[in-house]
C-alpha positions as CSV (number, residue, x, y, z in Angstrom):
1,M,0.0,-0.5,-0.2
2,N,1.4,3.2,-1.1
3,E,-0.3,6.0,1.8
4,Q,0.9,9.8,1.2
5,T,-0.5,12.6,3.4
6,F,-1.3,16.3,2.2
7,S,-2.1,19.3,2.9
8,L,-4.0,22.0,0.7
9,Q,-3.0,25.3,0.3
10,P,-5.2,27.7,-1.0
11,F,-4.8,30.0,-4.3
12,P,-2.6,33.0,-3.8
13,F,-4.6,35.1,-5.6
14,S,-8.1,35.0,-3.7
15,P,-9.1,36.1,-0.3
16,A,-8.2,32.7,1.8
17,E,-10.0,32.0,5.1
18,P,-6.8,32.2,7.6
19,D,-8.3,30.2,10.2
20,L,-8.8,26.9,7.6
21,K,-6.5,24.7,7.3
22,I,-7.5,21.4,4.9
23,V,-4.9,18.2,5.5
24,G,-5.6,14.5,4.9
25,S,-4.3,10.9,3.3
26,I,-4.6,9.2,0.6
27,S,-3.5,5.4,-0.4
28,R,-4.0,2.7,-3.3
29,N,-3.9,-0.7,-2.5
30,A,-4.3,-2.5,-6.1
31,N,-6.9,-0.7,-7.0
32,L,-8.5,0.3,-3.7
33,L,-8.4,4.4,-3.4
34,V,-8.9,5.6,0.4
35,I,-8.5,8.8,0.8
36,N,-9.6,11.3,3.6
37,Y,-10.2,14.8,3.9
38,L,-10.1,16.5,7.2
39,L,-11.4,20.4,7.2
40,L,-10.1,22.4,10.1
41,G,-10.7,25.8,12.2
42,D,-12.7,27.9,12.1
43,I,-15.7,26.1,10.3
44,K,-18.7,28.3,11.2
45,K,-17.6,31.0,8.9
46,V,-17.8,28.1,5.9
47,A,-21.2,27.2,4.5
48,I,-21.8,23.7,4.4
49,A,-25.0,22.4,4.1
50,P,-27.3,19.7,5.9
51,P,-26.8,16.2,5.3
52,S,-29.1,14.9,2.6
53,D,-31.4,11.6,3.3
54,T,-30.1,10.3,0.1
55,P,-27.0,10.2,-1.1
56,A,-26.9,10.3,-5.2
57,R,-25.2,12.1,-8.1
58,K,-26.0,16.1,-8.5
59,H,-24.3,18.2,-11.3
60,Q,-21.9,21.2,-10.5
61,L,-21.3,20.4,-6.8
62,W,-18.2,22.7,-7.3
63,A,-20.5,25.8,-6.7
64,N,-20.7,24.6,-3.1
65,T,-18.5,23.5,-0.2
66,C,-17.0,20.3,-2.5
67,F,-14.3,17.9,-1.4
68,E,-13.0,17.0,-5.4
69,F,-10.3,14.8,-6.6
70,F,-8.9,14.4,-10.2
71,I,-7.0,10.8,-11.3
72,G,-4.9,10.4,-14.5
73,V,-3.6,7.5,-15.4
74,K,0.2,8.3,-16.1
75,N,0.8,8.8,-19.6
76,S,-2.3,9.6,-20.8
77,P,-4.2,12.8,-21.4
78,Q,-7.4,11.0,-20.1
79,Y,-8.6,11.7,-16.1
80,W,-11.6,11.5,-13.9
81,E,-13.3,14.2,-11.7
82,F,-15.0,13.1,-8.4
83,N,-17.0,15.4,-6.5
84,L,-17.8,14.8,-3.0
85,S,-20.5,17.1,-1.2
86,P,-20.6,17.6,2.4
87,T,-24.3,16.9,2.0
88,G,-23.5,13.3,0.6
89,K,-24.2,14.1,-3.1
90,W,-21.2,12.9,-5.4
91,N,-20.2,12.6,-8.8
92,V,-17.6,11.8,-10.7
93,Y,-16.9,13.2,-14.4
94,R,-14.4,12.0,-17.1
95,F,-12.2,13.7,-19.2
96,D,-10.4,12.6,-23.0
97,G,-7.9,15.3,-22.3
98,Y,-7.7,19.0,-20.8
99,R,-10.9,20.2,-20.2
100,Q,-12.2,17.7,-23.4
101,G,-15.2,15.4,-23.5
102,M,-16.5,16.0,-20.4
103,Q,-19.5,13.0,-19.7
104,E,-20.6,11.6,-16.6
105,E,-18.9,8.7,-15.7
106,T,-21.6,5.9,-15.3
107,A,-19.1,3.3,-14.2
108,F,-20.4,4.1,-10.9
109,A,-23.6,3.6,-9.2
110,A,-22.6,4.7,-6.1
111,L,-19.7,6.5,-4.2
112,P,-20.0,5.3,-0.5
113,F,-18.1,8.0,1.5
114,S,-18.3,9.0,5.2
115,V,-19.1,12.8,6.3
116,Q,-18.6,13.4,10.2
117,H,-19.6,17.4,11.4
118,F,-17.5,18.5,14.8
119,S,-17.9,21.9,16.0
120,D,-14.2,22.6,14.9
121,S,-13.9,20.9,11.7
122,L,-15.3,18.0,8.9
123,A,-14.3,15.1,7.8
124,I,-14.9,13.1,4.7
125,A,-13.9,9.4,4.0
126,L,-14.2,7.6,0.7
127,N,-12.9,4.1,0.0
128,V,-13.7,3.4,-3.8
129,N,-12.6,0.7,-5.9
130,L,-11.1,1.8,-9.2
131,A,-11.5,-1.3,-11.5
132,Q,-14.0,0.1,-13.3
133,I,-11.9,3.2,-14.9
134,I,-8.2,1.6,-14.4
135,P,-6.4,-1.6,-14.3
136,P,-4.7,-2.1,-11.0
137,E,-1.4,-2.2,-12.7
138,N,-1.4,1.4,-13.8
139,P,-0.2,3.7,-12.0
140,V,-1.8,7.0,-11.6
141,E,-1.4,10.8,-11.2
142,V,-3.6,12.5,-8.5
143,A,-4.6,15.7,-8.1
144,I,-6.4,16.8,-4.6
145,T,-8.6,19.8,-4.7
146,T,-11.1,21.6,-2.8
147,V,-13.7,24.4,-3.1
148,I,-14.8,26.4,-0.2
149,K,-18.4,28.5,0.3
150,H,-17.8,31.4,2.7
151,T,-20.9,32.1,4.8
152,D,-20.6,35.7,2.6
153,G,-20.5,33.3,-0.3
154,E,-17.2,33.9,-1.6
155,L,-15.4,30.6,-2.9
156,T,-12.2,29.9,-2.1
157,Y,-9.9,27.4,-4.4
158,W,-8.0,25.0,-2.6
159,A,-5.0,22.3,-4.4
160,L,-1.8,20.7,-3.5
161,T,-0.5,23.3,-6.0
162,H,-1.7,25.9,-8.0
163,P,0.4,25.8,-11.4
164,G,-1.0,28.8,-13.3
165,T,-2.2,32.6,-12.7
166,E,-5.7,30.8,-12.5
167,A,-7.5,28.3,-9.8
168,D,-7.7,25.4,-12.2
169,F,-8.0,21.8,-10.7
170,H,-7.8,20.5,-13.9
171,Q,-4.2,20.9,-15.2
172,R,-2.0,17.9,-15.0
173,D,0.7,19.8,-13.7
174,S,-1.3,19.6,-10.3
175,F,-1.7,16.0,-10.5
176,T,1.4,15.7,-8.4
177,I,0.6,12.7,-6.6
178,E,1.7,8.9,-7.7
179,L,0.1,6.1,-6.6
């Protein structure tokens, strides 16, 4: 198993809440991917919708607080975007190349993840089998990201790295974790 910890950074050219921190871990054992996010700090300033009774697919989760990660097969332009909302809503999209050919990935009928709300933190944990989309022998490159919607409506963008002059999670230069 290959486990790595991470700490996300806010996009440098946007106002970020200094009292927030996003950390976690990611690992891959064959094709079981495990990712854990922990949002720490003054989360009363973060707009977090209440949990839904029925977790299901939903589009445009990135318009609100949303925990995301991107997986690409090494040496291939194809990649997937996974979106996890604290409400329990989720989605997975497949891309043929940089922002090209976006389609909902139908290989996943569900995306089982847990959400735990605490007074000073929010934890998201996902265990997903990637076998439907990636053979276990293929190395992958991962970008870990989060969109935070503040209670004043402001959006901030968090990632492992921000290689461009605009917040853009799709840039393959930001897929810096290899598993």
